[in-house]
C-alpha positions in Angstrom: 56.6 -53.7 -82.3 59.2 -51.7 -84.1 57.1 -48.6 -84.7 53.3 -47.8 -84.7 51.5 -50.6 -86.6 54.7 -52.5 -87.5 55.1 -55.9 -85.9 58.0 -58.4 -86.2 56.3 -61.8 -85.9 59.5 -63.8 -85.8 61.5 -61.6 -83.4 61.3 -63.9 -80.4 60.5 -67.2 -82.1 61.3 -68.2 -85.7 58.4 -69.0 -88.0 59.3 -72.3 -89.7 56.2 -73.0 -91.8 53.1 -71.5 -93.4 51.1 -73.2 -90.7 53.2 -71.6 -88.0 52.6 -68.2 -89.6 48.8 -68.6 -90.0 48.5 -69.9 -86.4 50.1 -66.8 -85.1 47.6 -64.7 -87.0 44.7 -66.5 -85.3 42.7 -67.7 -88.3 42.5 -64.4 -90.2 42.9 -64.2 -94.0 46.3 -62.9 -95.0 47.8 -61.0 -97.9 51.6 -61.9 -98.2 54.0 -59.6 -99.9 57.4 -61.4 -100.6 60.0 -58.8 -101.2 63.7 -57.8 -100.7 65.5 -54.4 -100.2 67.5 -54.9 -103.5 64.3 -55.5 -105.6 63.4 -52.3 -107.3 60.0 -53.6 -108.5 59.2 -54.5 -104.9 60.1 -51.0 -103.8 58.0 -49.4 -106.5 55.0 -51.3 -105.2 55.5 -49.8 -101.8 54.2 -46.5 -103.2 50.7 -48.2 -103.0 51.1 -49.6 -99.5 48.9 -46.9 -97.8 45.9 -47.7 -100.0 46.5 -51.4 -99.7 46.9 -51.2 -95.9 43.7 -49.2 -95.6 41.7 -51.7 -97.7 43.1 -54.7 -95.8 42.3 -53.1 -92.4 38.8 -52.2 -93.5 38.3 -55.9 -94.6 39.9 -57.5 -91.6 42.7 -59.0 -93.7 46.2 -59.2 -92.2 49.3 -58.2 -94.2 52.6 -60.0 -93.9 55.7 -58.6 -95.5 57.9 -61.6 -96.1 61.5 -60.3 -96.5 63.8 -62.4 -98.7 67.1 -60.7 -97.9 69.6 -63.2 -96.6 72.6 -61.0 -95.8 70.9 -57.9 -94.3 71.3 -57.2 -90.6 68.2 -56.6 -88.6 68.9 -53.0 -87.8 69.1 -52.1 -91.5 66.0 -54.1 -92.3 64.0 -52.3 -89.5 65.3 -49.0 -90.8 64.1 -49.8 -94.3 60.6 -51.0 -93.0 60.2 -47.7 -91.0 61.5 -45.5 -93.9 58.9 -47.0 -96.3 56.2 -47.1 -93.6 55.4 -50.8 -94.2 52.7 -51.1 -91.6 51.6 -54.6 -90.8 53.4 -57.9 -89.9 56.9 -58.7 -90.9 58.7 -62.1 -91.2 62.2 -63.0 -92.6 62.2 -65.8 -95.1 64.8 -68.2 -93.7 65.8 -71.5 -95.3 63.3 -73.6 -93.2 60.3 -71.4 -94.1 61.4 -71.2 -97.7 61.7 -75.1 -97.9 58.2 -75.4 -96.5 56.8 -73.0 -99.2 58.8 -74.8 -101.9 57.5 -78.2 -100.7 53.9 -76.9 -100.7 54.5 -75.6 -104.3 53.6 -72.1 -103.2 57.0 -70.5 -103.7 57.7 -68.7 -107.0 61.4 -67.9 -107.5 60.7 -64.4 -108.6 59.9 -61.3 -106.5 57.8 -59.5 -105.8 55.4 -62.3 -105.1 52.0 -61.8 -103.6 49.9 -64.5 -102.0 46.4 -64.7 -100.7 45.8 -67.0 -97.7 42.3 -67.8 -96.5 41.3 -67.9 -92.8 41.9 -71.6 -92.6 45.6 -71.1 -93.6 45.3 -72.4 -97.2 47.1 -70.4 -99.9 44.3 -69.8 -102.5 46.5 -67.6 -104.8 50.3 -67.7 -104.9 50.5 -65.2 -107.8 48.1 -62.5 -106.8 47.9 -59.1 -108.5 50.3 -56.3 -107.3 49.3 -53.4 -105.1 49.7 -51.1 -108.1 46.7 -52.9 -109.6 44.6 -51.0 -107.0 40.9 -51.9 -107.4 41.6 -55.0 -109.4 43.7 -56.4 -106.5 41.0 -55.3 -104.0 38.3 -57.1 -106.1 40.6 -60.2 -106.4 40.9 -60.3 -102.6 37.2 -59.8 -102.1 36.4 -62.6 -104.6 39.0 -65.1 -103.4 38.2 -64.5 -99.7 34.4 -64.2 -100.2 34.3 -60.7 -98.6 
């Protein structure tokens, strides 16, 4: 844990596949936010992270922030996460995990990218609405996850 409610899932052990990620979150549905520190649309969406986090917690859905920075050192990344209060789970997108997402035809080469993963670990939406869509996103999550 880096700070309250901020967890680095791949700190001790790399996450090399979607299956590896979903196994670590013990069969819970997941909302994945793929982002980078240099992506201004990603950062703009963080203004909505508090409402998103509260909705996800209330509905027993995990959030995973999947960072796409390749040249950023960990200390700067953790500083960024804390500064933007990105509560939830964090993973770095390394080449192995990226290859798995590409092979499964989940990866979209544009960020931000939002994905909805059901409790069985299946990606049911790889181009979900953005947090700025508010209630529309919440309704999409409820519908896709049968909540």
